[in-house]
Structures are given as structure tokens and as C-alpha cells.
N, C-alpha and C positions, 0 to 999 in steps of 0.2 A: 504494500500500500504506500502510495506517495503522500506527501503533505497535502497536495491539492485534493486527492481522494479523501483524505481524512477530513479536510475542511468541508468538502461537499457532503460527506456523510453526516457530520455534525450539523450542518445547515438543514439537511433534510429531517434529522431527528428533532431539531428545534422547531421546525415547521409542524411536525406531528404533535409535539408538546403544546405549541401555541393553539393548534386546532382543538385539542382536548381541553385546554384551559378555557377556550372560548365556549365550549359546550358546558363546562362546569359553571361559568359565570352566568349563563342563561338560566340555569336551574337554581343556583344558590343566591339567596338574598340575606345579607348579614343581619337585617332587622327581623327576619322571620324566625319564629321560635320553634316551630314544629314542621316536620316533613313526614310524608308517608314512607312506609317501608320501601316501596319501589324507588322513590326519590332518593332515599338514603343509599340504597343499593347502587344506583347510578352514580351518585357522588363518590362513593367508596371506590367504585370501578375507575372513575376519572382520576382520583388520587393515585391509585395503583398504576394506571397507564402513564401518568406524568412521571412517577418515580421510575417506571420501566424505561422510559425514554432517557432519563438521566443516567440510569445504569448502563443502557446501551452505548451512550456516548463515552462514559468512563471506560467501559470494556474495550471499545475500539481504540481509545487513546492509549491504553495499556498495551494492547496488542501492537500498536504502532511503535511503542517504545520497547518492543520485544520482551515484555514482562509476561510471564506465564500466569494466566488467570484460570486456565483449565475449566472443566465442566464438572468438578467434584460437587458433592452435595452442598458444600459451604461456599461455592463460588460467589454467591451474592455478597456475602460478608467480606470475602477476600478482595473483590473488586473495590469495594468502598474503602477498605483498610489500606490497600496499596495506593489508591488515589490520594489518600491523606499522607501516607508515608513519603511519596515522591514529590509532594508539593502541588498537586493539581487542586486539592481542596485545603483551605486553611482549617485549623482545628475547630473553629466555631461552626463553620459550614458543614464539616464532617459530622459533628455532633447533631446538627439539625437533620442531616440526611439519614443518620442512623434511626431517627424517629420515624421517618418515612419508610425505611426498610422494615422496621419492626411492624409498622402498620400493614405493609404489604404482606408480610409473613402471617400476621394474625388474620387478615382478610381472606387469604387463600385457604386457611385451615379451620375457619369458623363460619357459623351461620351469621348472616347479616344482622339478624335480630339480637345477636350477642354483642355487637359492636356498639359502644356507647357514643351517642351523638356528640357529647362534649369532646371526646377524643378526636373525632373527625373534624369538628368545627375548628379546633385549634390548628389543625393541619391545613384546612381550606383557607382560613384567614391569613396564614403565612405564605401560601403558595406563590403569590405574585412576586413577593420579595425573594423567595428562595430561587425561583426560576431566573429572575434578573441577576442575582448574585452568582448563581451557577454559570449562567451564560458569560458573565464578565470574567470569571475565573478560567473558563475554558478558552475564551478568546485570548486572554493573557498568556496562558500556558502554550497555546498553539503558536503565538508570536515568538515565544522563546525557543521553540524547537528549531 
């Protein structure tokens, strides 16, 4: 993979993330107190999709840097950890993204009605800033390559 291919890949993934974020913003209103179970399921899926896009970008960046991320059962945690270790993610953004990874894992293995709205709301309220900061860190790291 060339640097141009990596940039193109990241741009496409950010496009996907932006599309999902747009769908989430249609459904979510910060002043609204309650949502139906199907609405919460959709929002949980959107959160997971956004995190998956972030993870896809990190994985490709690590592969570009010739760092083994493998497909072992713990590869999701490994990708995030390596991205923090090599400086793609500053420590505070790494910590924030670990919360999204935890949510992703919980969402996959639990019923939607067991997911607390308060936990999702915190992630949704922060998502705009997280995406913006992540994009900035990715752009900065790619410029250094």
C-alpha cells in the first residue's frame, strides 16, 4: 500500500463515518428524554458503525507501518493499544476510544434492552468531538509519514 492509497482509504472511511453520523443526528435529539427500543437499537448500531470505521482506519495505518495486528480474538484491543503506543492516538483520545470499544463489545454480546440509555447518551453526545479529534490526529500522523 502506498501513502496515496492509505490517504484514499482513510478519506473513504471518513466518508462512511460522516454518513453514519448524519443518520444518527437525524434520529437523536439531545433534549428528548425517551426513545423506543427500535430507536435505541438504531442509535447503538450507529455508534458501533462509527467506532468500526475508526478501527478500520487505525488497522490500515498499522498495516501500512508494517505492524502486525493479526486477526486473533483480541485484535480489536490490540489495534487500539498499538495506535496509542506509536503515537497515532494521544493518551486522552485513546482512553475515550476504549469506551467506544467497550460499548461495541457489550452491544455485540447483549440484548439491546440491557443497554442503559444513559451509557449510550454519553457516547452520542461526545461523538462529534471524538470524530473531529480523531480525524485531526490521523491527518497529522499521515503528514509525518
